[in-house]
KEDRENDREN-870927 format. One line per 8 residues: number of its first residue (from 0); their letters; for each residue y, x, z negated of N, C-alpha, C, O. Coordinates in steps of 0.02 Angstrom, whole numbers. Layout:
! residues N
NUM> A> Y:X:Z:Y:X:Z:Y:X:Z:Y:X:Z  ...
//
This chain:
! residues 78
0> MTDCGCDK> 3471:5704:-3387:3433:5696:-3320:3411:5621:-3324:3376:5599:-3370  3433:5587:-3274:3416:5524:-3263:3368:5517:-3207:3359:5562:-3166  3337:5460:-3205:3282:5444:-3160:3237:5502:-3165:3241:5539:-3116  3194:5521:-3214:3155:5573:-3223:3086:5550:-3184:3048:5505:-3202  3080:5587:-3132:3017:5578:-3092:2969:5638:-3108:2979:5684:-3148  2914:5626:-3065:2859:5679:-3079:2881:5752:-3061:2861:5799:-3095  2924:5763:-3005:2940:5824:-2982:2987:5858:-3038:2987:5918:-3048  3024:5816:-3069:3071:5846:-3114:3038:5862:-3179:3053:5912:-3211
8> AKAELEEY> 2991:5819:-3200:2952:5826:-3266:2911:5886:-3262:2912:5928:-3307  2871:5893:-3202:2834:5958:-3196:2877:6016:-3190:2864:6066:-3223  2926:6014:-3153:2973:6070:-3145:2995:6100:-3212:2996:6161:-3222  3012:6056:-3258:3038:6073:-3328:2991:6075:-3382:3009:6087:-3439  2925:6064:-3363:2867:6060:-3417:2869:6116:-3463:2868:6104:-3523  2871:6183:-3437:2881:6242:-3487:2941:6237:-3530:2931:6244:-3591  2992:6227:-3514:3055:6216:-3551:3037:6150:-3606:3055:6152:-3665  3003:6100:-3581:2992:6048:-3626:2938:6073:-3684:2943:6057:-3743
16> LHQELSEQ> 2892:6109:-3662:2843:6136:-3711:2869:6178:-3763:2842:6182:-3818  2925:6214:-3745:2958:6261:-3792:3020:6225:-3814:3064:6260:-3839  3029:6171:-3808:3090:6142:-3834:3159:6161:-3819:3203:6154:-3861  3170:6189:-3755:3221:6223:-3724:3260:6176:-3686:3294:6203:-3643  3264:6112:-3691:3296:6065:-3654:3349:6025:-3693:3342:6016:-3753  3399:6003:-3661:3442:5966:-3700:3414:5901:-3729:3364:5875:-3703  3440:5878:-3776:3415:5810:-3811:3395:5765:-3759:3338:5742:-3760  3438:5748:-3712:3433:5696:-3670:3376:5708:-3617:3339:5661:-3601
24> DFVDISDH> 3370:5769:-3592:3321:5787:-3551:3254:5786:-3585:3205:5765:-3554  3248:5807:-3644:3187:5802:-3682:3168:5734:-3694:3107:5724:-3691  3206:5683:-3708:3199:5618:-3709:3172:5586:-3643:3123:5549:-3639  3210:5607:-3595:3188:5578:-3521:3115:5601:-3509:3073:5560:-3489  3101:5666:-3520:3035:5694:-3500:2979:5665:-3543:2921:5656:-3523  3004:5652:-3610:2950:5620:-3657:2933:5545:-3631:2876:5523:-3628  2982:5515:-3615:2974:5447:-3590:2925:5444:-3526:2878:5405:-3523  2941:5484:-3482:2905:5499:-3418:2829:5511:-3439:2781:5479:-3416
32> LASCADCS> 2825:5562:-3483:2752:5575:-3498:2720:5524:-3523:2660:5518:-3508  2750:5478:-3565:2718:5419:-3597:2685:5372:-3537:2632:5342:-3547  2714:5368:-3483:2698:5323:-3436:2664:5355:-3373:2648:5318:-3327  2654:5412:-3370:2630:5445:-3307:2568:5481:-3331:2575:5527:-3371  2509:5464:-3309:2445:5494:-3326:2445:5567:-3296:2426:5617:-3327  2466:5569:-3236:2461:5643:-3202:2512:5694:-3240:2495:5752:-3248  2565:5674:-3259:2610:5726:-3289:2588:5736:-3363:2592:5790:-3392  2564:5681:-3389:2530:5690:-3462:2475:5739:-3452:2475:5788:-3489
40> DEHLVGLT> 2429:5733:-3409:2369:5779:-3408:2405:5851:-3392:2379:5898:-3422  2457:5866:-3354:2490:5928:-3346:2516:5955:-3410:2510:6015:-3424  2546:5908:-3454:2572:5923:-3516:2514:5945:-3570:2523:5990:-3611  2455:5909:-3565:2399:5929:-3606:2374:6001:-3584:2355:6042:-3626  2375:6013:-3525:2351:6077:-3506:2406:6134:-3536:2388:6185:-3566  2470:6118:-3525:2523:6171:-3552:2512:6172:-3633:2514:6224:-3665  2502:6123:-3658:2498:6129:-3737:2440:6160:-3749:2440:6202:-3794  2383:6149:-3714:2319:6189:-3729:2327:6267:-3721:2307:6308:-3763
48> LTAKVRKA> 2357:6283:-3661:2368:6352:-3636:2417:6393:-3690:2412:6451:-3709  2462:6347:-3705:2516:6377:-3761:2483:6403:-3826:2492:6458:-3852  2441:6348:-3849:2410:6362:-3912:2354:6418:-3908:2343:6458:-3954  2324:6417:-3850:2271:6478:-3839:2305:6545:-3845:2282:6591:-3879  2359:6548:-3811:2407:6617:-3795:2428:6627:-3865:2412:6682:-3889  2461:6586:-3905:2484:6591:-3970:2424:6619:-4015:2434:6667:-4052  2370:6591:-4011:2316:6610:-4057:2294:6692:-4032:2277:6734:-4073  2296:6701:-3976:2267:6769:-3954:2323:6820:-3972:2305:6877:-3987
56> CQETAPDD> 2387:6805:-3971:2437:6850:-3989:2429:6867:-4069:2450:6921:-4090  2399:6821:-4109:2398:6841:-4180:2337:6882:-4200:2334:6910:-4255  2288:6883:-4152:2226:6926:-4170:2244:6988:-4167:2289:7009:-4131  2202:7029:-4214:2217:7108:-4209:2153:7139:-4197:2100:7110:-4206  2157:7197:-4177:2106:7239:-4158:2064:7260:-4224:2096:7270:-4276  2004:7265:-4223:1962:7293:-4277:2002:7359:-4301:2042:7390:-4267  1982:7375:-4372:2021:7436:-4397:1990:7503:-4364:2026:7552:-4356  1928:7504:-4349:1899:7562:-4320:1928:7578:-4248:1939:7635:-4228
64> LRAAVRTR> 1937:7525:-4213:1963:7536:-4144:2040:7550:-4150:2063:7589:-4108  2081:7524:-4197:2142:7543:-4209:2148:7617:-4221:2189:7652:-4190  2102:7643:-4271:2108:7707:-4291:2086:7756:-4239:2108:7814:-4240  2037:7734:-4189:2021:7769:-4137:2077:7777:-4085:2089:7833:-4063  2109:7728:-4067:2167:7729:-4032:2229:7765:-4053:2266:7795:-4013  2237:7761:-4115:2290:7802:-4148:2272:7883:-4142:2314:7925:-4125  2210:7896:-4157:2193:7959:-4154:2203:7990:-4084:2226:8047:-4076  2187:7952:-4037:2177:7982:-3961:2258:7982:-3947:2280:8032:-3919
72> LEALQA> 2298:7937:-3962:2374:7944:-3948:2402:8006:-3982:2437:8046:-3950  2388:8013:-4042:2416:8081:-4084:2392:8144:-4042:2431:8189:-4029  2332:8145:-4024:2303:8197:-3977:2334:8202:-3921:2344:8259:-3900  2355:8150:-3886:2394:8164:-3822:2458:8180:-3826:2487:8202:-3776  2491:8173:-3885:2563:8184:-3898:2568:8261:-3919:2620:8293:-3908  2512:8291:-3950:2510:8356:-3982:2514:8414:-3917:2514:8474:-3930
//
């Protein structure tokens, strides 16, 4: 991607966050983020959201809740 502008950077931000871009596209967007406060702010929001979702996905329900759900599911299947 040459001439990386805000539209292109914002359109590919999700792929950028997950490192799903070609090496050149990644470099182009990185360079753009370094010089554009608005896109850099969008990037920070994306990083924060990604981290929060990742953390939430690692949490587990308390053992008593898991047991109650499992018991209920087994009762429904019987």
